GUROLO-717631 format. One line per field, with one value per residue (C-alpha): residue number from 1; residue in one letter; chain; z, y, x. Coordinates in pm, 1 decimal, always signed. Example, Ala and Ser with C-alpha at 12.3 -4.5 7.8 and 13.67 -1.06 7.14 Angstrom:
! GUROLO-717631
roza <- c(1; 2)
tigu <- c(a; s)
nutor <- c(A; A)
zz <- c(+780.0; +714.0)
yy <- c(-450.0; -106.0)
xx <- c(+1230.0; +1367.0)
END
This chain:
! GUROLO-717631
roza <- c(1; 2; 3; 4; 5; 6; 7; 8; 9; 10; 11; 12; 13; 14; 15; 16; 17; 18; 19; 20; 21; 22; 23; 24; 25; 26; 27; 28; 29; 30; 31; 32; 33; 34; 35; 36; 37; 38; 39; 40; 41; 42; 43; 44; 45; 46; 47; 48; 49; 50; 51; 52; 53; 54; 55; 56; 57; 58; 59; 60; 61; 62; 63; 64; 65; 66; 67; 68; 69; 70; 71; 72; 73; 74; 75; 76; 77; 78; 79; 80; 81; 82; 83; 84; 85; 86; 87; 88; 89; 90; 91; 92; 93; 94; 95; 96; 97; 98; 99; 100; 101; 102; 103; 104; 105; 106; 107; 108; 109; 110; 111; 112; 113; 114; 115; 116; 117; 118; 119; 120; 121; 122; 123; 124; 125; 126; 127; 128; 129; 130; 131; 132; 133; 134; 135; 136; 137; 138; 139; 140; 141; 142; 143; 144; 145; 146; 147; 148; 149; 150; 151; 152; 153; 154; 155; 156; 157; 158; 159; 160; 161; 162; 163; 164; 165; 166; 167; 168; 169; 170; 171; 172; 173; 174; 175; 176; 177; 178; 179; 180; 181; 182; 183; 184; 185; 186; 187; 188; 189; 190; 191; 192; 193; 194; 195; 196; 197; 198; 199; 200; 201; 202; 203; 204; 205; 206; 207; 208; 209; 210; 211; 212; 213; 214; 215; 216; 217; 218; 219; 220; 221; 222; 223; 224; 225; 226; 227; 228; 229; 230; 231; 232; 233; 234; 235; 236; 237; 238; 239; 240; 241; 242; 243; 244; 245; 246; 247; 248; 249; 250; 251; 252; 253; 254; 255; 256; 257; 258; 259; 260; 261; 262; 263; 264; 265; 266; 267; 268; 269; 270; 271; 272; 273; 274; 275; 276; 277; 278; 279; 280; 281; 282; 283; 284; 285; 286; 287; 288; 289; 290; 291; 292; 293; 294; 295; 296; 297; 298; 299; 300; 301; 302; 303; 304; 305; 306; 307; 308; 309; 310; 311; 312; 313; 314; 315; 316; 317; 318; 319; 320; 321; 322; 323; 324; 325; 326; 327; 328; 329; 330; 331; 332; 333; 334; 335; 336; 337; 338; 339; 340; 341; 342; 343; 344; 345; 346; 347; 348; 349; 350; 351; 352; 353; 354; 355; 356; 357; 358; 359; 360; 361; 362; 363; 364; 365; 366; 367; 368; 369; 370; 371; 372; 373; 374; 375; 376; 377; 378; 379; 380)
tigu <- c(m; t; a; s; e; f; d; p; w; t; s; t; f; l; l; g; g; p; v; k; l; h; p; r; i; e; r; a; m; a; v; p; s; l; n; h; r; g; e; y; f; h; e; v; t; k; s; i; r; k; l; l; p; l; v; f; g; t; t; g; h; q; a; v; i; t; g; s; g; t; a; g; l; e; g; m; v; s; g; l; v; g; k; q; d; r; v; v; v; l; a; n; g; h; f; g; n; r; l; e; q; i; a; r; i; f; g; n; p; v; v; v; k; a; k; w; g; t; p; f; s; t; e; e; v; k; a; a; i; e; g; g; e; t; k; a; l; i; s; v; y; n; e; t; s; v; g; f; t; n; d; i; a; r; f; g; p; l; a; r; s; k; g; a; l; f; l; v; d; a; i; s; a; l; p; g; l; p; t; p; p; e; s; w; q; v; d; g; m; v; v; g; s; q; k; g; l; g; a; p; p; g; l; a; l; v; h; l; s; d; r; a; f; a; a; l; k; p; q; t; y; a; n; d; l; a; a; h; f; k; s; i; e; k; d; d; t; p; w; t; p; a; v; p; l; f; l; a; l; h; e; a; l; k; i; l; e; e; e; t; p; a; r; r; q; e; r; t; h; r; l; a; e; s; t; r; r; a; v; k; a; m; g; l; s; l; f; p; q; e; e; f; a; s; d; t; v; t; a; i; r; y; p; a; g; v; e; d; g; p; f; r; a; a; l; r; e; r; h; n; v; i; v; s; g; g; q; g; e; a; k; g; s; i; f; r; i; g; h; m; g; v; a; t; s; s; d; v; l; a; g; i; a; a; v; e; r; e; m; f; r; m; g; k; i; e; k; m; g; p; g; v; t; s; f; l; n; d; l; p)
nutor <- c(A; A; A; A; A; A; A; A; A; A; A; A; A; A; A; A; A; A; A; A; A; A; A; A; A; A; A; A; A; A; A; A; A; A; A; A; A; A; A; A; A; A; A; A; A; A; A; A; A; A; A; A; A; A; A; A; A; A; A; A; A; A; A; A; A; A; A; A; A; A; A; A; A; A; A; A; A; A; A; A; A; A; A; A; A; A; A; A; A; A; A; A; A; A; A; A; A; A; A; A; A; A; A; A; A; A; A; A; A; A; A; A; A; A; A; A; A; A; A; A; A; A; A; A; A; A; A; A; A; A; A; A; A; A; A; A; A; A; A; A; A; A; A; A; A; A; A; A; A; A; A; A; A; A; A; A; A; A; A; A; A; A; A; A; A; A; A; A; A; A; A; A; A; A; A; A; A; A; A; A; A; A; A; A; A; A; A; A; A; A; A; A; A; A; A; A; A; A; A; A; A; A; A; A; A; A; A; A; A; A; A; A; A; A; A; A; A; A; A; A; A; A; A; A; A; A; A; A; A; A; A; A; A; A; A; A; A; A; A; A; A; A; A; A; A; A; A; A; A; A; A; A; A; A; A; A; A; A; A; A; A; A; A; A; A; A; A; A; A; A; A; A; A; A; A; A; A; A; A; A; A; A; A; A; A; A; A; A; A; A; A; A; A; A; A; A; A; A; A; A; A; A; A; A; A; A; A; A; A; A; A; A; A; A; A; A; A; A; A; A; A; A; A; A; A; A; A; A; A; A; A; A; A; A; A; A; A; A; A; A; A; A; A; A; A; A; A; A; A; A; A; A; A; A; A; A; A; A; A; A; A; A; A; A; A; A; A; A; A; A; A; A; A; A; A; A; A; A; A; A)
zz <- c(+6005.9; +6129.6; +6413.0; +6676.1; +6547.9; +6581.0; +6828.4; +6954.1; +7165.9; +6889.9; +6603.9; +6428.5; +6537.3; +6315.4; +6367.9; +6345.0; +6673.4; +6900.1; +6908.4; +7038.0; +7432.4; +7638.3; +7875.5; +8156.4; +8094.6; +8022.5; +8392.2; +8541.4; +8468.5; +8571.9; +8957.9; +9160.0; +9227.3; +9367.2; +9581.0; +9331.3; +9616.9; +9807.7; +9894.7; +9658.1; +9363.4; +9470.7; +9468.8; +9098.3; +8985.5; +9137.5; +8949.3; +8661.8; +8698.4; +8741.7; +8400.2; +8188.3; +8087.0; +7939.2; +7661.1; +7652.1; +7673.8; +7892.3; +8247.6; +8246.9; +8299.6; +8220.4; +8287.5; +8226.0; +8084.7; +8107.8; +7731.6; +7411.0; +7201.6; +7078.0; +7428.7; +7522.1; +7169.0; +7295.2; +7634.2; +7471.3; +7218.1; +7419.5; +7701.1; +7488.8; +7195.0; +7209.1; +6990.4; +6856.5; +6816.5; +6458.5; +6428.3; +6147.4; +6137.5; +5890.0; +5744.7; +5528.4; +5609.5; +5823.4; +6148.7; +6043.8; +5932.2; +6274.7; +6424.6; +6181.9; +6331.0; +6666.7; +6648.3; +6449.7; +6786.6; +6979.1; +6795.4; +6422.8; +6215.3; +5886.2; +5708.3; +5483.5; +5341.5; +5160.2; +4932.4; +5145.2; +5188.5; +5085.1; +5277.2; +5331.7; +5129.3; +5438.1; +5241.7; +5267.0; +5623.4; +5707.7; +5484.8; +5716.3; +6013.9; +5906.2; +5748.2; +6114.4; +6485.5; +6520.3; +6877.3; +6774.7; +6472.3; +6517.1; +6320.5; +6326.5; +6387.1; +6257.3; +6011.6; +6076.3; +5802.0; +5557.3; +5691.9; +5667.8; +5910.5; +5880.8; +5919.9; +6202.4; +6282.5; +6035.2; +6161.0; +6575.3; +6484.3; +6224.4; +6522.5; +6800.0; +6580.7; +6539.2; +6934.1; +6839.1; +7025.7; +6864.8; +6952.5; +6816.3; +6778.8; +6862.7; +6927.7; +6738.1; +6736.1; +7064.7; +7189.6; +6827.7; +6642.9; +6751.9; +7067.3; +6935.8; +7099.2; +7230.1; +6888.6; +6728.9; +6992.8; +7048.9; +7350.6; +7379.9; +7268.4; +7298.3; +7294.0; +7320.7; +7518.2; +7252.8; +6989.7; +7061.6; +7441.8; +7346.3; +7628.1; +7588.2; +7404.9; +7688.2; +7792.7; +7654.8; +7777.2; +7773.0; +7824.0; +7761.1; +7801.2; +8070.0; +7839.7; +7736.3; +8074.2; +8167.4; +7880.3; +7980.4; +7987.7; +8002.8; +7845.4; +7910.7; +8240.6; +8225.8; +7978.1; +8196.6; +8181.8; +8480.1; +8696.7; +8569.1; +8592.3; +8953.9; +9072.2; +8927.6; +9145.3; +9432.5; +9285.9; +9217.4; +8919.1; +8929.3; +8826.1; +8836.2; +8642.8; +8447.7; +8704.3; +8467.6; +8215.0; +8486.4; +8567.2; +8233.3; +8165.7; +8433.9; +8343.9; +7978.0; +8086.4; +8302.6; +8009.5; +7787.2; +8078.2; +8090.1; +7692.9; +7712.9; +7444.1; +7223.7; +7176.4; +7136.1; +6866.2; +6686.3; +6716.4; +6536.7; +6268.1; +6183.0; +6142.7; +5944.5; +5710.7; +5686.7; +5617.9; +5337.4; +5172.8; +5173.6; +5029.9; +4732.8; +4722.0; +4616.6; +4374.1; +4591.7; +4654.5; +4928.6; +4982.8; +5079.3; +4967.9; +5086.2; +5253.0; +5472.5; +5558.0; +5905.8; +6108.5; +6317.2; +6062.4; +5679.7; +5430.8; +5099.0; +4799.9; +4647.3; +4329.7; +4065.4; +4110.0; +4480.0; +4701.4; +5041.0; +5259.6; +5078.7; +5117.8; +5481.6; +5534.3; +5362.9; +5611.1; +5904.8; +5781.5; +5598.9; +5818.7; +6117.2; +6092.9; +6140.9; +5946.7; +5903.0; +5632.4; +5501.5; +5649.3; +5515.2; +5151.8; +5149.9; +5211.9; +5010.3; +4843.7; +5095.5; +5330.4; +5681.0; +5878.9; +6203.7; +6351.8; +6676.3; +7073.5; +7129.5; +6768.5; +6711.2; +6352.7; +6386.5; +6403.1; +6095.4; +5936.3; +5948.4; +5820.8; +5528.9; +5447.4; +5466.4; +5246.2; +4990.4; +4967.6; +4925.6; +4650.2; +4436.8; +4504.5; +4354.7; +4035.5; +4147.8; +4207.7; +4002.6; +4278.6; +4666.2; +4828.5; +4744.1; +5045.7; +5248.7; +5186.2; +5165.9; +5544.3; +5626.2; +5497.9; +5738.4; +6054.7; +6264.4)
yy <- c(-7557.4; -7876.5; -8088.1; -7951.4; -7622.7; -7659.7; -7440.3; -7597.8; -7278.7; -7059.7; -7268.0; -7247.3; -7618.9; -7715.7; -8129.9; -8325.6; -8420.3; -8383.3; -8017.8; -7714.6; -7667.9; -7370.7; -7215.9; -7308.1; -7700.2; -7662.9; -7499.3; -7770.8; -8042.3; -7856.3; -7984.3; -8173.0; -8546.4; -8649.5; -8945.2; -9077.0; -9238.4; -8913.0; -8688.9; -8433.1; -8688.9; -8824.3; -8458.4; -8427.6; -8759.6; -8675.8; -8335.0; -8517.6; -8811.0; -8483.6; -8308.3; -8623.8; -8550.9; -8214.6; -8453.8; -8701.1; -8516.6; -8770.4; -8921.0; -9273.4; -9519.2; -9303.3; -9353.2; -9281.0; -9476.5; -9437.0; -9485.0; -9358.3; -9337.4; -9700.9; -9860.9; -9714.6; -9876.6; -10237.2; -10191.6; -10161.5; -10385.4; -10643.9; -10621.2; -10607.3; -10909.0; -11257.8; -11471.2; -11622.5; -11302.6; -11202.0; -10797.6; -10592.9; -10302.6; -9997.4; -9902.1; -9595.1; -9462.9; -9553.0; -9558.0; -9749.5; -10035.5; -9978.7; -10091.1; -10398.0; -10510.3; -10467.0; -10650.0; -10929.7; -10979.7; -11056.3; -11102.9; -11264.6; -10901.3; -10865.7; -10572.0; -10287.7; -10071.8; -9785.5; -9605.4; -9325.8; -8995.1; -9147.0; -9237.0; -9600.1; -9742.0; -9761.4; -10085.8; -10236.9; -10151.9; -10287.9; -10632.0; -10682.6; -10635.6; -10866.3; -11131.6; -11354.1; -11285.8; -10967.1; -10871.5; -10517.4; -10244.8; -10029.5; -9743.5; -9422.1; -9109.8; -8891.0; -9033.6; -8749.5; -8958.6; -8830.4; -8530.2; -8702.3; -8696.6; -9039.0; -8986.7; -9226.2; -9083.5; -9361.4; -9671.6; -9659.8; -9784.5; -10025.7; -10189.4; -10136.1; -10330.1; -10615.3; -10621.4; -10507.4; -10313.2; -9965.2; -9904.9; -9564.4; -9419.9; -9058.7; -9006.3; -8695.9; -8595.6; -8488.9; -8230.6; -8037.9; -8261.0; -8245.4; -8525.4; -8782.9; -8768.6; -9043.7; -9099.1; -9237.5; -9478.7; -9521.1; -9769.4; -9682.7; -9403.8; -9343.9; -9029.2; -8901.7; -8667.8; -8488.3; -8392.8; -8132.5; -8174.0; -7976.8; -8195.3; -8376.1; -8734.1; -9012.1; -9082.0; -9249.7; -9119.5; -9423.1; -9417.6; -9681.9; -9716.0; -9904.4; -10226.0; -10222.2; -10223.7; -10458.1; -10692.3; -10601.4; -10931.7; -10797.5; -10956.4; -10753.6; -10665.6; -10300.4; -10210.4; -10380.4; -10117.9; -10305.1; -10201.2; -9881.2; -9787.8; -9923.5; -9726.2; -9397.7; -9434.8; -9402.7; -9107.9; -9335.7; -9582.2; -9933.9; -9904.8; -9622.4; -9340.1; -9064.7; -8789.9; -8499.2; -8605.5; -8620.2; -8280.1; -8158.8; -8308.2; -8196.1; -7825.2; -7899.0; -8005.2; -7657.7; -7508.4; -7639.2; -7594.5; -7208.3; -7189.9; -7460.4; -7762.4; -7587.0; -7281.5; -7522.6; -7701.3; -7375.2; -7230.9; -7530.6; -7520.4; -7180.3; -7246.8; -7551.8; -7366.1; -7071.0; -7306.5; -7460.7; -7173.0; -7031.6; -7382.6; -7337.5; -7004.6; -7072.0; -7348.0; -7648.7; -7925.7; -8114.0; -8463.6; -8622.0; -8539.6; -8164.5; -8255.7; -8499.6; -8269.0; -8252.1; -7998.2; -8078.3; -8134.8; -8059.3; -8304.8; -8123.5; -8294.2; -8235.9; -8059.2; -8271.9; -8262.0; -8128.5; -8390.0; -8426.7; -8469.9; -8129.0; -7940.6; -7996.9; -7926.5; -7611.9; -7494.2; -7576.4; -7432.5; -7148.0; -7034.4; -7256.6; -7386.6; -7734.4; -8003.7; -8331.6; -8568.5; -8812.3; -9192.6; -9513.6; -9519.4; -9122.2; -9121.8; -8851.1; -8764.3; -8496.5; -8262.0; -8171.2; -7880.3; -7928.4; -7671.5; -7842.9; -7791.9; -7421.0; -7307.0; -6960.8; -6836.7; -6634.6; -6992.6; -7120.4; -6791.0; -6829.3; -7187.0; -7041.1; -6803.1; -7037.7; -7299.6; -7011.1; -6864.3; -7242.1; -7337.8; -6990.4; -7067.6; -7397.2; -7244.2; -7443.5; -7171.8; -6821.9; -6578.9; -6507.4; -6375.9; -6487.2; -6815.9; -6521.2; -6290.2; -6553.8; -6633.0; -6290.1; -6206.5; -6465.5; -6320.6; -6187.4)
xx <- c(+3176.1; +3282.9; +3083.1; +3329.3; +3261.6; +2899.1; +2718.6; +2382.2; +2291.2; +2256.0; +2104.4; +1799.7; +1675.4; +1381.2; +1411.6; +1093.6; +1207.2; +1382.7; +1258.7; +1403.1; +1364.8; +1223.6; +1485.9; +1229.8; +1268.5; +1652.1; +1711.8; +1434.4; +1687.4; +2007.7; +1971.6; +2135.1; +2109.6; +1778.5; +1651.2; +1374.7; +1216.6; +1219.3; +916.6; +1034.6; +1013.9; +726.2; +543.8; +706.1; +543.2; +236.5; +209.3; +279.5; +14.2; -238.8; -133.1; -121.3; -500.8; -396.7; -208.5; -426.0; -769.9; -898.1; -841.2; -796.0; -479.8; -164.6; +170.7; +538.6; +791.1; +1181.7; +1246.1; +1161.0; +841.1; +923.6; +950.6; +623.7; +507.3; +623.2; +510.3; +148.1; +169.7; +353.0; +80.7; -208.6; -112.6; -10.2; +186.1; -134.8; -346.2; -399.0; -345.4; -401.2; -95.2; -172.6; +188.1; +271.7; +559.5; +899.0; +693.5; +436.0; +699.5; +810.7; +476.3; +489.6; +830.7; +733.4; +343.9; +546.5; +740.7; +462.6; +190.3; +26.7; +17.5; -156.3; -28.4; -232.4; +13.5; -28.9; +228.8; +412.9; +259.5; -106.4; -394.0; -532.4; -830.2; -1115.1; -1249.0; -894.3; -875.6; -1232.7; -1141.8; -828.3; -1012.2; -1277.1; -1050.7; -1019.6; -1054.3; -881.8; -688.5; -630.3; -595.4; -275.3; -174.4; +30.8; -141.0; +145.9; +356.3; +698.3; +887.4; +703.6; +489.5; +155.0; -117.5; -368.5; -701.3; -735.5; -1095.4; -1226.5; -1065.8; -1165.1; -1516.4; -1429.1; -1216.5; -1477.4; -1761.3; -1523.5; -1441.7; -1098.5; -879.0; -762.0; -383.2; -200.4; +96.3; +62.1; +438.8; +486.1; +87.3; -29.2; -37.6; +14.9; -259.9; -645.9; -682.0; -873.1; -1234.2; -1466.2; -1610.3; -1255.5; -1288.3; -917.6; -831.5; -448.9; -211.9; +169.6; +337.0; +702.9; +855.8; +1068.2; +815.0; +491.0; +537.7; +878.4; +1073.3; +1397.0; +1383.4; +1388.0; +1024.0; +714.2; +367.2; +126.3; -285.7; -482.7; -879.2; -1089.4; -1098.3; -739.1; -630.7; -841.9; -705.9; -313.5; -116.7; +240.2; +536.0; +797.6; +993.8; +1094.4; +776.6; +538.1; +264.4; +62.7; +375.0; +392.6; +18.2; +14.4; +327.9; +244.7; -108.6; +132.3; +358.6; +639.7; +778.5; +825.3; +1191.6; +1464.7; +1340.3; +1538.3; +1496.2; +1624.3; +1381.7; +1106.2; +1153.4; +1178.7; +845.9; +684.7; +797.9; +685.0; +342.3; +318.4; +443.5; +131.8; -122.9; -31.4; -63.6; -364.7; -370.9; -608.2; -413.3; -113.3; -253.2; -402.5; -48.5; +111.3; -156.8; -82.3; +301.5; +191.6; -9.7; +201.7; +522.9; +331.8; +237.5; +548.1; +750.7; +467.0; +521.4; +903.6; +847.1; +906.9; +660.4; +506.3; +573.7; +205.2; -61.1; -166.8; -514.9; -325.2; -13.1; +108.0; +58.9; +351.0; +640.2; +627.1; +817.6; +950.9; +1061.0; +1410.0; +1413.2; +1606.5; +1989.0; +1982.0; +2154.4; +2021.1; +2333.2; +2536.5; +2200.5; +2146.6; +2498.9; +2481.3; +2189.6; +2404.1; +2760.5; +2605.7; +2316.5; +2307.6; +1969.1; +1893.0; +1658.1; +1586.7; +1625.5; +1417.4; +1416.9; +1336.0; +1227.7; +1224.3; +1566.0; +1754.0; +1474.3; +1283.4; +1383.1; +1152.1; +1075.6; +971.1; +750.0; +595.9; +634.3; +770.4; +875.4; +806.9; +725.9; +1095.8; +1258.2; +1030.5; +1099.1; +1457.2; +1433.0; +1256.3; +1470.4; +1763.3; +1614.3; +1553.6; +1877.3; +2029.6; +1764.4; +1866.2; +2196.8; +2169.9; +2010.3; +1670.8; +1425.6; +1440.9; +1469.1; +1461.2; +1201.8; +849.3; +853.7; +980.9; +724.1; +450.8; +565.9; +603.1; +259.7; +96.2; +177.6; -62.9)
END
C-alpha cells in the first residue's frame, strides 16, 4: 500500500497522538464559514469556557489557544519566567527535553535528568530547587515519547515549600490520567486537543492557579496568556481562532461531559492494562519501568533484528493498522500503541493482532495467539 493508496477512513488508528476522531467531531467541523466575532461563535466559546473545568478538574483561569500544545507551553513559560529567573526543568524523555529548550529561551534553566523511562530522584529534584532562588519547577506529567507517567504528586509540595511555581506539561495526560488534586499544588497545566480529549490537533488548553495568574508578565504577542484569559471571559478570542477546531473541541468536551472524566479515566486505564498484559503474553517487553507505564500510550521494545520502518510499514500495508515509532533517543528501538480518547477495545484488539502476526512472521515470537487471547480474556 503506497501513501497515495492509504485510506484513512478505514484504518485502525493507534498513534500516541493525534488520535482517532469520533464521527460527531468530524461532523462538527463540516460547516460553512462562520463569523468568529458573531453571536453563534460567541455561544460556542461560552460553552467551551464552561466545560473546560471537566478537563482540569477545577475552575480558575482557563483559556484555549489556537496552536499546538507547544504553543501553550511557550505561552505559559514565557508569561511566568524572565531571563534572569532560575527555573528547574525535569527531563526524562523527548518532551522533557522540549521543555528545557523552551525554558532556555525565556529563562535560566537548571536541568534534572533521568534515564528515559525511569523516575526522577526526589532528592535530586529537592536539591535542584534548593540550589538557589527558584521561580518555577517545570515537568512533563505523561511522557508519551517513552510511554511513561511521572509521579508529579511528589514535586508540587517541593516547589511550593520554596515559593516556586509548579508548571506541568499535561498535553497527553488529561483527561485520560487522574486530574491533579489540590494537594499536588500544580500552578499551571497545558493540555493538547489531539490526545485524551480526542479532538484534532491545533489547540492548546491552559490552566493557571491564582498565584500563577497574578505573576503573569507575557513576553510574546500571539501566545499572551493574559490576553487569552481576558478574551475568553467575554466569550471571545484575542486573535482569529481556528474556527473548525473550536467547533471540534466543543463537541469533544460535550462527549467527555456525557461519559464523565471519571469513566474516561477508568476506560483508558482498563485498555492500558489489557494492552500491557497482551504485550507480555506475546513475549515482548515494555520500554519503561512497568509501575510507571502510561495509561494513554504503551511503548514496546523491539526484539533484536526488527527494524522500525519496515515493521510499522508491514502493520500499515498488511493490516491497515497505524502505530507510532519512537522519538529522540528511543527512535528505532520502540514502537508505541495509543489507547486514549475514544479508542475502543476493538481498535486495540486489531492492533494487538497485527503486531502478533508480524512478529510471528518475522520469527520473533514462537506462536500466534497468546497476545490476542490475553486481550480477549480481559474484555468485560
